[in-house]
C-alpha positions as semicolon CSV with decimal commas, in nm:
position;residue;x (nm);y (nm);z (nm)
1;M;9,448;8,762;9,133
2;H;9,271;9,094;9,168
3;I;8,965;9,253;9,018
4;E;8,960;9,585;8,832
5;I;8,713;9,832;8,978
6;T;8,532;10,100;8,784
7;S;8,245;10,327;8,879
8;E;8,020;10,080;8,696
9;N;8,111;9,774;8,907
10;F;8,209;9,947;9,234
11;E;7,879;9,884;9,409
12;K;7,862;9,518;9,307
13;E;8,227;9,433;9,379
14;I;8,291;9,644;9,691
15;I;7,972;9,775;9,851
16;N;7,785;9,444;9,813
17;A;8,089;9,218;9,855
18;E;8,045;8,914;10,077
19;K;8,399;8,936;10,216
20;P;8,637;9,223;10,300
21;V;8,793;9,403;10,003
22;I;9,138;9,560;9,992
23;A;9,109;9,836;9,730
24;D;9,434;9,967;9,584
25;F;9,407;10,318;9,441
26;W;9,697;10,339;9,196
27;A;9,822;10,480;8,865
28;E;10,037;10,337;8,586
29;W;10,300;10,612;8,620
30;C;10,338;10,574;9,000
31;G;10,664;10,402;9,102
32;P;10,553;10,315;9,458
33;C;10,229;10,176;9,312
34;R;10,429;9,940;9,092
35;M;10,628;9,834;9,400
36;M;10,303;9,768;9,587
37;A;10,154;9,546;9,313
38;P;10,348;9,228;9,405
39;V;10,263;9,277;9,774
40;L;9,892;9,290;9,692
41;E;9,919;8,994;9,453
42;E;10,081;8,793;9,733
43;I;9,798;8,882;9,970
44;S;9,547;8,788;9,701
45;E;9,711;8,447;9,652
46;E;9,745;8,374;10,025
47;R;9,410;8,500;10,156
48;S;9,093;8,350;10,014
49;D;8,899;8,539;10,283
50;I;8,988;8,878;10,128
51;T;8,929;9,020;9,780
52;V;9,199;9,243;9,632
53;A;9,078;9,513;9,395
54;K;9,258;9,779;9,194
55;I;9,121;10,122;9,109
56;N;9,314;10,328;8,853
57;V;9,288;10,689;8,974
58;D;9,353;10,826;8,624
59;D;9,048;10,641;8,492
60;E;8,834;10,662;8,807
61;G;8,900;11,008;8,949
62;E;8,546;11,032;9,084
63;L;8,600;10,725;9,304
64;A;8,937;10,859;9,420
65;N;8,772;11,190;9,516
66;K;8,486;11,013;9,692
67;F;8,733;10,843;9,925
68;N;8,967;11,143;9,963
69;V;9,258;10,977;9,787
70;N;9,516;11,255;9,769
71;A;9,831;11,042;9,739
72;I;9,898;10,705;9,582
73;P;9,924;10,425;9,647
74;T;9,633;10,446;9,889
75;V;9,492;10,115;10,007
76;I;9,150;10,109;10,170
77;L;8,999;9,809;10,346
78;F;8,624;9,787;10,292
79;K;8,418;9,578;10,533
80;D;8,044;9,542;10,493
81;G;8,056;9,803;10,216
82;K;8,221;10,071;10,429
83;A;8,578;10,201;10,440
84;A;8,720;10,050;10,760
85;A;9,093;10,133;10,740
86;T;9,335;10,319;10,514
87;S;9,707;10,293;10,441
88;V;9,895;10,548;10,231
89;G;10,228;10,486;10,059
90;Y;10,429;10,173;9,990
91;K;10,430;9,916;10,271
92;E;10,574;9,569;10,311
93;K;10,304;9,301;10,339
94;E;10,318;9,259;10,717
95;Q;10,302;9,633;10,778
96;L;10,018;9,681;10,531
97;L;9,810;9,406;10,693
98;K;9,883;9,555;11,036
99;D;9,786;9,907;10,922
100;L;9,460;9,770;10,783
101;G;9,388;9,574;11,100
102;I;9,404;9,236;10,926
103;R;9,536;8,947;11,132
104;G;9,765;8,685;10,983
């Protein structure tokens, strides 16, 4: 399960999060984003030590701009409230975790 992020809950759910957050910047119309959704759901189900969040770039353009999201899907790992790693484009689970520096 993931949480939906908006500008209203961003600080509470990501900046002040107690555990790392994988934030998926996506859009409804984006094919690769739809392909990425099951990968992120699988991570969410398997890893209780990580929170998976989704940020709709059409609704939250200000957040997308703040983190220089120019292509989607863009997945950013936040640790201690700061962007720690970024992955752009569709990735299989193992590659995504590797790109974000998350060990299995």
